[in-house]
ChimeraX commands (.cxc) that place a marker at each C-alpha (Angstrom):
marker #1 position -0.25,-0.49,0.13 radius 0.5
marker #1 position 1.33,3.26,-0.98 radius 0.5
marker #1 position 2.46,5.98,1.64 radius 0.5
marker #1 position -0.09,8.27,2.08 radius 0.5
marker #1 position 1.00,12.43,2.17 radius 0.5
marker #1 position -1.03,14.69,3.98 radius 0.5
marker #1 position -2.34,15.40,7.39 radius 0.5
marker #1 position -2.90,12.24,9.98 radius 0.5
marker #1 position -5.27,9.96,10.03 radius 0.5
marker #1 position -6.98,11.09,13.11 radius 0.5
marker #1 position -9.28,13.48,12.33 radius 0.5
marker #1 position -11.14,13.73,15.27 radius 0.5
marker #1 position -7.79,14.78,16.93 radius 0.5
marker #1 position -6.29,17.72,14.53 radius 0.5
marker #1 position -9.76,18.73,12.94 radius 0.5
marker #1 position -9.34,22.52,11.94 radius 0.5
marker #1 position -12.27,24.67,13.03 radius 0.5
marker #1 position -15.04,25.76,11.00 radius 0.5
marker #1 position -13.93,28.39,8.43 radius 0.5
marker #1 position -10.80,26.84,8.47 radius 0.5
marker #1 position -9.04,26.15,5.68 radius 0.5
marker #1 position -7.93,22.57,5.52 radius 0.5
marker #1 position -5.15,20.38,3.77 radius 0.5
marker #1 position -1.73,22.17,3.74 radius 0.5
marker #1 position -2.97,25.51,5.21 radius 0.5
marker #1 position -1.57,26.58,8.15 radius 0.5
marker #1 position -2.93,25.91,11.74 radius 0.5
marker #1 position -2.55,24.41,14.95 radius 0.5
marker #1 position -3.22,20.85,14.13 radius 0.5
marker #1 position 0.38,20.72,12.60 radius 0.5
marker #1 position 3.48,19.20,14.22 radius 0.5
marker #1 position 5.95,22.17,14.30 radius 0.5
marker #1 position 8.26,19.75,11.55 radius 0.5
marker #1 position 5.33,19.98,9.35 radius 0.5
marker #1 position 4.03,23.78,9.49 radius 0.5
marker #1 position 5.13,26.24,6.61 radius 0.5
marker #1 position 7.71,28.21,7.47 radius 0.5
marker #1 position 6.93,32.21,7.82 radius 0.5
marker #1 position 8.99,35.50,5.82 radius 0.5
marker #1 position 11.93,34.63,7.36 radius 0.5
marker #1 position 11.00,30.70,6.17 radius 0.5
marker #1 position 10.87,31.92,2.58 radius 0.5
marker #1 position 13.79,34.53,2.50 radius 0.5
marker #1 position 16.32,31.55,3.43 radius 0.5
marker #1 position 14.52,29.84,0.36 radius 0.5
marker #1 position 15.87,32.23,-1.58 radius 0.5
marker #1 position 18.82,32.63,-0.16 radius 0.5
marker #1 position 19.29,28.44,-0.46 radius 0.5
marker #1 position 17.72,28.94,-4.82 radius 0.5
marker #1 position 20.11,31.70,-5.26 radius 0.5
marker #1 position 22.97,29.59,-3.96 radius 0.5
marker #1 position 21.86,27.16,-5.76 radius 0.5
marker #1 position 21.85,28.85,-9.18 radius 0.5
marker #1 position 25.03,31.18,-8.38 radius 0.5
marker #1 position 26.64,27.27,-7.83 radius 0.5
marker #1 position 25.13,25.94,-11.31 radius 0.5
marker #1 position 26.51,29.41,-13.39 radius 0.5
marker #1 position 29.77,29.23,-11.81 radius 0.5
marker #1 position 30.27,25.08,-13.02 radius 0.5
marker #1 position 28.68,26.66,-16.74 radius 0.5
marker #1 position 31.64,28.64,-16.22 radius 0.5
marker #1 position 34.56,27.00,-14.98 radius 0.5
marker #1 position 33.95,24.00,-17.93 radius 0.5
marker #1 position 33.93,27.13,-20.25 radius 0.5
marker #1 position 37.36,28.16,-18.18 radius 0.5
marker #1 position 38.69,24.86,-18.26 radius 0.5
marker #1 position 37.84,24.40,-22.16 radius 0.5
marker #1 position 39.38,27.56,-22.91 radius 0.5
marker #1 position 42.49,27.10,-20.61 radius 0.5
marker #1 position 43.14,24.47,-23.13 radius 0.5
marker #1 position 43.18,25.83,-26.24 radius 0.5
marker #1 position 45.21,28.77,-24.68 radius 0.5
marker #1 position 48.19,29.53,-27.31 radius 0.5
marker #1 position 51.21,30.33,-25.72 radius 0.5
marker #1 position 52.73,31.84,-29.16 radius 0.5
marker #1 position 54.35,34.92,-28.11 radius 0.5
marker #1 position 52.67,39.21,-29.26 radius 0.5
marker #1 position 55.18,39.75,-32.18 radius 0.5
marker #1 position 57.25,42.27,-31.40 radius 0.5
marker #1 position 58.49,45.90,-33.18 radius 0.5
marker #1 position 60.01,44.28,-36.54 radius 0.5
marker #1 position 58.62,41.17,-36.98 radius 0.5
marker #1 position 55.50,39.62,-39.61 radius 0.5
marker #1 position 52.71,38.11,-38.93 radius 0.5
marker #1 position 52.88,37.17,-42.43 radius 0.5
marker #1 position 54.35,33.97,-42.68 radius 0.5
marker #1 position 57.00,32.80,-45.40 radius 0.5
marker #1 position 55.70,32.04,-48.60 radius 0.5
marker #1 position 56.61,27.28,-49.15 radius 0.5
marker #1 position 56.07,24.62,-51.47 radius 0.5
marker #1 position 54.49,26.04,-55.20 radius 0.5
marker #1 position 53.39,29.71,-53.92 radius 0.5
marker #1 position 57.06,30.28,-53.30 radius 0.5
marker #1 position 58.80,31.82,-56.81 radius 0.5
marker #1 position 62.61,32.32,-55.87 radius 0.5
marker #1 position 64.19,35.76,-56.85 radius 0.5
marker #1 position 65.58,35.92,-60.68 radius 0.5
marker #1 position 69.53,35.67,-60.82 radius 0.5
marker #1 position 71.80,36.57,-63.55 radius 0.5
marker #1 position 73.26,33.33,-64.53 radius 0.5
marker #1 position 77.72,33.38,-63.69 radius 0.5
marker #1 position 80.16,32.85,-65.57 radius 0.5
marker #1 position 83.23,30.87,-64.73 radius 0.5
marker #1 position 85.70,32.97,-63.77 radius 0.5
marker #1 position 88.53,33.19,-66.14 radius 0.5
marker #1 position 92.28,33.42,-64.38 radius 0.5
marker #1 position 95.10,33.42,-66.00 radius 0.5
marker #1 position 97.88,30.58,-65.86 radius 0.5
marker #1 position 101.09,29.41,-65.59 radius 0.5
marker #1 position 100.62,27.83,-69.59 radius 0.5
marker #1 position 98.66,30.63,-70.67 radius 0.5
marker #1 position 101.40,32.62,-72.91 radius 0.5
marker #1 position 101.63,33.43,-76.57 radius 0.5
marker #1 position 98.32,34.94,-78.43 radius 0.5
marker #1 position 95.01,34.32,-76.03 radius 0.5
marker #1 position 91.77,32.41,-77.81 radius 0.5
marker #1 position 89.23,33.06,-75.78 radius 0.5
marker #1 position 87.60,31.13,-72.55 radius 0.5
marker #1 position 91.37,31.09,-70.99 radius 0.5
marker #1 position 92.33,29.66,-73.82 radius 0.5
marker #1 position 95.68,30.16,-75.33 radius 0.5
marker #1 position 98.30,28.65,-77.56 radius 0.5
marker #1 position 102.32,29.80,-78.46 radius 0.5
marker #1 position 103.14,30.59,-82.26 radius 0.5
marker #1 position 106.04,28.12,-83.81 radius 0.5
marker #1 position 109.15,30.29,-84.83 radius 0.5
marker #1 position 108.57,31.55,-88.80 radius 0.5
marker #1 position 105.03,31.35,-88.37 radius 0.5
marker #1 position 102.22,34.29,-89.14 radius 0.5
marker #1 position 99.00,35.84,-88.28 radius 0.5
marker #1 position 97.34,35.43,-91.25 radius 0.5
marker #1 position 96.28,39.09,-93.05 radius 0.5
marker #1 position 92.75,37.89,-94.07 radius 0.5
marker #1 position 90.84,39.52,-91.27 radius 0.5
marker #1 position 87.51,38.07,-93.15 radius 0.5
marker #1 position 88.40,34.61,-91.08 radius 0.5
marker #1 position 87.09,33.69,-88.07 radius 0.5
marker #1 position 89.28,32.17,-84.94 radius 0.5
marker #1 position 92.79,32.41,-85.30 radius 0.5
marker #1 position 94.75,31.68,-88.36 radius 0.5
marker #1 position 98.25,31.69,-88.56 radius 0.5
marker #1 position 99.72,30.84,-91.79 radius 0.5
marker #1 position 103.82,29.05,-92.95 radius 0.5
marker #1 position 105.42,31.67,-95.58 radius 0.5
marker #1 position 106.08,29.12,-98.75 radius 0.5
marker #1 position 110.20,30.57,-99.50 radius 0.5
marker #1 position 110.74,31.69,-102.47 radius 0.5
marker #1 position 106.50,32.18,-103.71 radius 0.5
marker #1 position 104.90,34.97,-101.93 radius 0.5
marker #1 position 101.53,34.66,-101.33 radius 0.5
marker #1 position 101.86,31.24,-101.33 radius 0.5
marker #1 position 102.17,28.93,-98.17 radius 0.5
marker #1 position 103.70,26.03,-96.96 radius 0.5
marker #1 position 100.81,25.07,-93.83 radius 0.5
marker #1 position 98.36,26.49,-91.40 radius 0.5
marker #1 position 97.14,26.48,-88.10 radius 0.5
marker #1 position 94.00,27.77,-87.53 radius 0.5
marker #1 position 91.92,28.23,-84.30 radius 0.5
marker #1 position 88.58,28.09,-83.47 radius 0.5
marker #1 position 85.79,27.85,-81.05 radius 0.5
marker #1 position 82.00,27.28,-80.69 radius 0.5
marker #1 position 79.06,26.60,-77.87 radius 0.5
marker #1 position 77.04,25.24,-80.36 radius 0.5
marker #1 position 78.59,21.67,-80.56 radius 0.5
marker #1 position 80.28,19.18,-78.98 radius 0.5
marker #1 position 83.41,18.04,-79.94 radius 0.5
marker #1 position 82.77,15.42,-82.83 radius 0.5
marker #1 position 80.00,17.27,-83.88 radius 0.5
marker #1 position 82.84,20.14,-84.63 radius 0.5
marker #1 position 85.72,18.60,-85.92 radius 0.5
marker #1 position 83.17,16.91,-87.99 radius 0.5
marker #1 position 81.36,20.27,-89.95 radius 0.5
marker #1 position 84.92,21.63,-89.91 radius 0.5
marker #1 position 86.40,18.63,-92.07 radius 0.5
marker #1 position 82.81,18.58,-94.49 radius 0.5
marker #1 position 83.00,22.58,-94.79 radius 0.5
marker #1 position 86.89,22.96,-96.18 radius 0.5
marker #1 position 87.24,19.85,-98.36 radius 0.5
marker #1 position 84.72,21.40,-100.08 radius 0.5
marker #1 position 87.23,23.81,-101.90 radius 0.5
marker #1 position 89.55,21.15,-102.04 radius 0.5
marker #1 position 90.80,17.52,-104.70 radius 0.5
marker #1 position 90.79,14.26,-104.10 radius 0.5
marker #1 position 89.61,14.28,-100.25 radius 0.5
marker #1 position 91.04,11.31,-98.23 radius 0.5
marker #1 position 88.90,11.69,-94.84 radius 0.5
marker #1 position 90.60,9.16,-92.28 radius 0.5
marker #1 position 88.39,7.27,-89.21 radius 0.5
marker #1 position 87.75,9.31,-86.49 radius 0.5
marker #1 position 87.36,8.96,-82.91 radius 0.5
marker #1 position 87.15,9.81,-79.25 radius 0.5
marker #1 position 90.71,10.54,-77.99 radius 0.5
marker #1 position 91.89,9.95,-74.01 radius 0.5
marker #1 position 92.22,14.29,-73.05 radius 0.5
marker #1 position 95.47,14.98,-72.07 radius 0.5
marker #1 position 94.13,17.95,-69.85 radius 0.5
marker #1 position 91.99,17.12,-66.74 radius 0.5
marker #1 position 89.78,20.19,-67.28 radius 0.5
marker #1 position 88.95,18.52,-71.13 radius 0.5
marker #1 position 85.32,16.65,-70.88 radius 0.5
marker #1 position 85.36,15.21,-74.37 radius 0.5
marker #1 position 89.02,15.38,-76.82 radius 0.5
marker #1 position 88.19,13.93,-80.57 radius 0.5
marker #1 position 90.89,13.87,-83.14 radius 0.5
marker #1 position 90.82,12.79,-87.39 radius 0.5
marker #1 position 92.64,13.34,-89.95 radius 0.5
marker #1 position 92.57,13.72,-93.84 radius 0.5
marker #1 position 95.01,14.74,-97.06 radius 0.5
marker #1 position 93.71,17.02,-100.61 radius 0.5
marker #1 position 95.15,18.08,-103.17 radius 0.5
marker #1 position 95.23,22.43,-103.36 radius 0.5
marker #1 position 94.59,23.15,-107.45 radius 0.5
marker #1 position 96.64,26.09,-108.10 radius 0.5
marker #1 position 95.95,28.08,-111.41 radius 0.5
marker #1 position 98.53,28.13,-113.27 radius 0.5
marker #1 position 101.03,25.58,-111.48 radius 0.5
marker #1 position 101.11,22.41,-109.95 radius 0.5
marker #1 position 98.41,20.77,-107.69 radius 0.5
marker #1 position 99.83,20.70,-103.87 radius 0.5
marker #1 position 98.72,17.93,-101.52 radius 0.5
marker #1 position 98.28,18.37,-98.03 radius 0.5
marker #1 position 97.79,16.66,-95.00 radius 0.5
marker #1 position 96.86,17.10,-92.31 radius 0.5
marker #1 position 94.20,16.55,-88.88 radius 0.5
marker #1 position 91.66,18.41,-87.11 radius 0.5
marker #1 position 91.57,17.74,-83.21 radius 0.5
marker #1 position 88.39,18.91,-81.33 radius 0.5
marker #1 position 88.40,19.68,-77.17 radius 0.5
marker #1 position 85.40,20.26,-75.04 radius 0.5
marker #1 position 85.38,21.32,-72.05 radius 0.5
marker #1 position 82.82,21.39,-68.97 radius 0.5
marker #1 position 81.57,24.91,-69.60 radius 0.5
marker #1 position 80.50,24.08,-73.06 radius 0.5
marker #1 position 82.86,25.61,-75.03 radius 0.5
marker #1 position 84.44,23.73,-78.19 radius 0.5
marker #1 position 87.58,24.57,-79.20 radius 0.5
marker #1 position 89.04,22.98,-82.64 radius 0.5
marker #1 position 93.06,23.20,-83.91 radius 0.5
marker #1 position 92.73,22.09,-87.92 radius 0.5
marker #1 position 96.05,21.74,-89.05 radius 0.5
marker #1 position 98.11,21.24,-92.72 radius 0.5
marker #1 position 101.06,21.32,-94.21 radius 0.5
marker #1 position 102.36,20.42,-97.99 radius 0.5
marker #1 position 103.60,16.92,-97.41 radius 0.5
marker #1 position 107.09,18.09,-98.76 radius 0.5
marker #1 position 107.59,19.88,-95.88 radius 0.5
marker #1 position 105.33,17.80,-93.63 radius 0.5
marker #1 position 108.34,15.73,-92.48 radius 0.5
marker #1 position 110.18,18.63,-91.28 radius 0.5
marker #1 position 108.18,20.22,-89.99 radius 0.5
marker #1 position 105.27,18.37,-88.49 radius 0.5
marker #1 position 106.52,18.16,-84.65 radius 0.5
marker #1 position 105.80,22.58,-85.17 radius 0.5
marker #1 position 102.46,22.05,-84.98 radius 0.5
marker #1 position 102.44,19.32,-83.19 radius 0.5
marker #1 position 104.13,21.89,-80.38 radius 0.5
marker #1 position 102.26,24.53,-81.01 radius 0.5
marker #1 position 99.05,22.15,-80.45 radius 0.5
marker #1 position 100.42,21.26,-77.33 radius 0.5
marker #1 position 100.84,24.74,-75.78 radius 0.5
marker #1 position 97.04,25.43,-76.39 radius 0.5
marker #1 position 95.83,21.81,-74.17 radius 0.5
marker #1 position 97.98,22.75,-71.99 radius 0.5
marker #1 position 96.51,26.22,-71.41 radius 0.5
marker #1 position 92.94,24.86,-70.46 radius 0.5
marker link #1:1,2 radius 0.2
marker link #1:2,3 radius 0.2
marker link #1:3,4 radius 0.2
marker link #1:4,5 radius 0.2
marker link #1:5,6 radius 0.2
marker link #1:6,7 radius 0.2
marker link #1:7,8 radius 0.2
marker link #1:8,9 radius 0.2
marker link #1:9,10 radius 0.2
marker link #1:10,11 radius 0.2
marker link #1:11,12 radius 0.2
marker link #1:12,13 radius 0.2
marker link #1:13,14 radius 0.2
marker link #1:14,15 radius 0.2
marker link #1:15,16 radius 0.2
marker link #1:16,17 radius 0.2
marker link #1:17,18 radius 0.2
marker link #1:18,19 radius 0.2
marker link #1:19,20 radius 0.2
marker link #1:20,21 radius 0.2
marker link #1:21,22 radius 0.2
marker link #1:22,23 radius 0.2
marker link #1:23,24 radius 0.2
marker link #1:24,25 radius 0.2
marker link #1:25,26 radius 0.2
marker link #1:26,27 radius 0.2
marker link #1:27,28 radius 0.2
marker link #1:28,29 radius 0.2
marker link #1:29,30 radius 0.2
marker link #1:30,31 radius 0.2
marker link #1:31,32 radius 0.2
marker link #1:32,33 radius 0.2
marker link #1:33,34 radius 0.2
marker link #1:34,35 radius 0.2
marker link #1:35,36 radius 0.2
marker link #1:36,37 radius 0.2
marker link #1:37,38 radius 0.2
marker link #1:38,39 radius 0.2
marker link #1:39,40 radius 0.2
marker link #1:40,41 radius 0.2
marker link #1:41,42 radius 0.2
marker link #1:42,43 radius 0.2
marker link #1:43,44 radius 0.2
marker link #1:44,45 radius 0.2
marker link #1:45,46 radius 0.2
marker link #1:46,47 radius 0.2
marker link #1:47,48 radius 0.2
marker link #1:48,49 radius 0.2
marker link #1:49,50 radius 0.2
marker link #1:50,51 radius 0.2
marker link #1:51,52 radius 0.2
marker link #1:52,53 radius 0.2
marker link #1:53,54 radius 0.2
marker link #1:54,55 radius 0.2
marker link #1:55,56 radius 0.2
marker link #1:56,57 radius 0.2
marker link #1:57,58 radius 0.2
marker link #1:58,59 radius 0.2
marker link #1:59,60 radius 0.2
marker link #1:60,61 radius 0.2
marker link #1:61,62 radius 0.2
marker link #1:62,63 radius 0.2
marker link #1:63,64 radius 0.2
marker link #1:64,65 radius 0.2
marker link #1:65,66 radius 0.2
marker link #1:66,67 radius 0.2
marker link #1:67,68 radius 0.2
marker link #1:68,69 radius 0.2
marker link #1:69,70 radius 0.2
marker link #1:70,71 radius 0.2
marker link #1:71,72 radius 0.2
marker link #1:72,73 radius 0.2
marker link #1:73,74 radius 0.2
marker link #1:74,75 radius 0.2
marker link #1:75,76 radius 0.2
marker link #1:76,77 radius 0.2
marker link #1:77,78 radius 0.2
marker link #1:78,79 radius 0.2
marker link #1:79,80 radius 0.2
marker link #1:80,81 radius 0.2
marker link #1:81,82 radius 0.2
marker link #1:82,83 radius 0.2
marker link #1:83,84 radius 0.2
marker link #1:84,85 radius 0.2
marker link #1:85,86 radius 0.2
marker link #1:86,87 radius 0.2
marker link #1:87,88 radius 0.2
marker link #1:88,89 radius 0.2
marker link #1:89,90 radius 0.2
marker link #1:90,91 radius 0.2
marker link #1:91,92 radius 0.2
marker link #1:92,93 radius 0.2
marker link #1:93,94 radius 0.2
marker link #1:94,95 radius 0.2
marker link #1:95,96 radius 0.2
marker link #1:96,97 radius 0.2
marker link #1:97,98 radius 0.2
marker link #1:98,99 radius 0.2
marker link #1:99,100 radius 0.2
marker link #1:100,101 radius 0.2
marker link #1:101,102 radius 0.2
marker link #1:102,103 radius 0.2
marker link #1:103,104 radius 0.2
marker link #1:104,105 radius 0.2
marker link #1:105,106 radius 0.2
marker link #1:106,107 radius 0.2
marker link #1:107,108 radius 0.2
marker link #1:108,109 radius 0.2
marker link #1:109,110 radius 0.2
marker link #1:110,111 radius 0.2
marker link #1:111,112 radius 0.2
marker link #1:112,113 radius 0.2
marker link #1:113,114 radius 0.2
marker link #1:114,115 radius 0.2
marker link #1:115,116 radius 0.2
marker link #1:116,117 radius 0.2
marker link #1:117,118 radius 0.2
marker link #1:118,119 radius 0.2
marker link #1:119,120 radius 0.2
marker link #1:120,121 radius 0.2
marker link #1:121,122 radius 0.2
marker link #1:122,123 radius 0.2
marker link #1:123,124 radius 0.2
marker link #1:124,125 radius 0.2
marker link #1:125,126 radius 0.2
marker link #1:126,127 radius 0.2
marker link #1:127,128 radius 0.2
marker link #1:128,129 radius 0.2
marker link #1:129,130 radius 0.2
marker link #1:130,131 radius 0.2
marker link #1:131,132 radius 0.2
marker link #1:132,133 radius 0.2
marker link #1:133,134 radius 0.2
marker link #1:134,135 radius 0.2
marker link #1:135,136 radius 0.2
marker link #1:136,137 radius 0.2
marker link #1:137,138 radius 0.2
marker link #1:138,139 radius 0.2
marker link #1:139,140 radius 0.2
marker link #1:140,141 radius 0.2
marker link #1:141,142 radius 0.2
marker link #1:142,143 radius 0.2
marker link #1:143,144 radius 0.2
marker link #1:144,145 radius 0.2
marker link #1:145,146 radius 0.2
marker link #1:146,147 radius 0.2
marker link #1:147,148 radius 0.2
marker link #1:148,149 radius 0.2
marker link #1:149,150 radius 0.2
marker link #1:150,151 radius 0.2
marker link #1:151,152 radius 0.2
marker link #1:152,153 radius 0.2
marker link #1:153,154 radius 0.2
marker link #1:154,155 radius 0.2
marker link #1:155,156 radius 0.2
marker link #1:156,157 radius 0.2
marker link #1:157,158 radius 0.2
marker link #1:158,159 radius 0.2
marker link #1:159,160 radius 0.2
marker link #1:160,161 radius 0.2
marker link #1:161,162 radius 0.2
marker link #1:162,163 radius 0.2
marker link #1:163,164 radius 0.2
marker link #1:164,165 radius 0.2
marker link #1:165,166 radius 0.2
marker link #1:166,167 radius 0.2
marker link #1:167,168 radius 0.2
marker link #1:168,169 radius 0.2
marker link #1:169,170 radius 0.2
marker link #1:170,171 radius 0.2
marker link #1:171,172 radius 0.2
marker link #1:172,173 radius 0.2
marker link #1:173,174 radius 0.2
marker link #1:174,175 radius 0.2
marker link #1:175,176 radius 0.2
marker link #1:176,177 radius 0.2
marker link #1:177,178 radius 0.2
marker link #1:178,179 radius 0.2
marker link #1:179,180 radius 0.2
marker link #1:180,181 radius 0.2
marker link #1:181,182 radius 0.2
marker link #1:182,183 radius 0.2
marker link #1:183,184 radius 0.2
marker link #1:184,185 radius 0.2
marker link #1:185,186 radius 0.2
marker link #1:186,187 radius 0.2
marker link #1:187,188 radius 0.2
marker link #1:188,189 radius 0.2
marker link #1:189,190 radius 0.2
marker link #1:190,191 radius 0.2
marker link #1:191,192 radius 0.2
marker link #1:192,193 radius 0.2
marker link #1:193,194 radius 0.2
marker link #1:194,195 radius 0.2
marker link #1:195,196 radius 0.2
marker link #1:196,197 radius 0.2
marker link #1:197,198 radius 0.2
marker link #1:198,199 radius 0.2
marker link #1:199,200 radius 0.2
marker link #1:200,201 radius 0.2
marker link #1:201,202 radius 0.2
marker link #1:202,203 radius 0.2
marker link #1:203,204 radius 0.2
marker link #1:204,205 radius 0.2
marker link #1:205,206 radius 0.2
marker link #1:206,207 radius 0.2
marker link #1:207,208 radius 0.2
marker link #1:208,209 radius 0.2
marker link #1:209,210 radius 0.2
marker link #1:210,211 radius 0.2
marker link #1:211,212 radius 0.2
marker link #1:212,213 radius 0.2
marker link #1:213,214 radius 0.2
marker link #1:214,215 radius 0.2
marker link #1:215,216 radius 0.2
marker link #1:216,217 radius 0.2
marker link #1:217,218 radius 0.2
marker link #1:218,219 radius 0.2
marker link #1:219,220 radius 0.2
marker link #1:220,221 radius 0.2
marker link #1:221,222 radius 0.2
marker link #1:222,223 radius 0.2
marker link #1:223,224 radius 0.2
marker link #1:224,225 radius 0.2
marker link #1:225,226 radius 0.2
marker link #1:226,227 radius 0.2
marker link #1:227,228 radius 0.2
marker link #1:228,229 radius 0.2
marker link #1:229,230 radius 0.2
marker link #1:230,231 radius 0.2
marker link #1:231,232 radius 0.2
marker link #1:232,233 radius 0.2
marker link #1:233,234 radius 0.2
marker link #1:234,235 radius 0.2
marker link #1:235,236 radius 0.2
marker link #1:236,237 radius 0.2
marker link #1:237,238 radius 0.2
marker link #1:238,239 radius 0.2
marker link #1:239,240 radius 0.2
marker link #1:240,241 radius 0.2
marker link #1:241,242 radius 0.2
marker link #1:242,243 radius 0.2
marker link #1:243,244 radius 0.2
marker link #1:244,245 radius 0.2
marker link #1:245,246 radius 0.2
marker link #1:246,247 radius 0.2
marker link #1:247,248 radius 0.2
marker link #1:248,249 radius 0.2
marker link #1:249,250 radius 0.2
marker link #1:250,251 radius 0.2
marker link #1:251,252 radius 0.2
marker link #1:252,253 radius 0.2
marker link #1:253,254 radius 0.2
marker link #1:254,255 radius 0.2
marker link #1:255,256 radius 0.2
marker link #1:256,257 radius 0.2
marker link #1:257,258 radius 0.2
marker link #1:258,259 radius 0.2
marker link #1:259,260 radius 0.2
marker link #1:260,261 radius 0.2
marker link #1:261,262 radius 0.2
marker link #1:262,263 radius 0.2
marker link #1:263,264 radius 0.2
marker link #1:264,265 radius 0.2
view
């Protein structure tokens, strides 16, 4: 049986007088512990209720503070001169354009005689003179033929390019120069061991040809083309030839000139 809430069951003992309200209203028949409080008691209730509300508010505020404290930003405020904008990274960053650097060229112990360019020099042998024809590219030195003004016994021609490698440049020179010659015989060219560690690739070939001379006997020339490609992308070629009659005697001269050039790299 469920518990009953209300005044005690003895109606005769606690029956309120006529005209008085019944139930939970104030009356002399209620024990002191069941009497509703007066004004002072109601004030106490409001204080208790207010305390509960304040506690709820403090608890809620404390939770917010705890959450906020967990996300506290420890980053120090920027000082004068600092920027809040981060440095660009990844594909957003475009490096400043810089001018291409050119290799620094210094004069070494073998840089003597005639400067060719790109740090390359050579020393002409005794009796060889500079070609007076300034329309020719590069540096060309001639060996005059004794007793025949304007005639030559040989030539030593140096040219440079950055457009072709060692093999291509050698084959190009032989092809171009043989156009005005007769009975051209070109030997089998090939790469050679470079005589200088500053060189990347070295190529050589030899040839012989007949040079027609108007009103005179044709002259047979024998010679070689050597090309030297360095690590800076420049190819230097030496194109040398001698009349066959003087080849045994003057051959060492063109080899010596070629050697001075190779050592200057």
